[in-house]
C-alpha angles and dihedrals in degrees: 000000000000091000105094091208092059093060126075126199120184127192107206088326097315111115116237124207114252103221100178135006134194132169091274106019141058122193108203133182106225116231117255115271094018111143113153144345141092125327121225121194125190118191126164090351094304116118127201128181121199119246090207121070118237129220124204112229131184112237119229115191136149129004126332120201101178130068114278138197124199109202126208093233090071136055123226134207120204110214115193120323109346114194124191110197093180138042113319114195119187117191121225113272095027118144118206117186122209112218114237095201094060097032088238126209140178124220124184137155104190108050143165107188102162108166121165131226089256094041112029123179108251128203109185144151122287091228120108115268110274091033099064120111141178110276096030089129136004102252141220126319119190109192126209119230115246114235104178108300093344127090108212121195111234115204151002132298119181130157097356121152124197114197130186096002128133107098114142140147123232111188106310093333124092113224132195122202 
């Protein structure tokens, strides 16, 4: 139904706000503190509940100029080439997914990636476990800061794991490494 108020979308039982509706699309504001579960949609009196569980992820795309903190209580999806031009802090236990479709990458030069042995920082493919492959996404680049003729690393990296990365293009040839 094209009337947003005649459509109901629930996230694990918590009702979302249908902002816009068209014959083939609903745009919904997700309730606060929703993280994962089953999705239920009611349109024209017919209700369907998803068999697959959903997970809410925070989308990271484009260039960020302000300091940024990624916290372990959320999941993140890198879409395309994501660039941080200021301080990027990632808390221990944080999981960041690289989108296969856009060959995602993360580039930063001022970093504080302090994972622990018990709670490493993990960068991995957005593909389901068992379907992840090397080269699903580009990977992580930490750039050194130029000081005259010398490149100086700027930051801390401890207990960070990068999985299923390595996609890059060289000329007209796709390479995996």
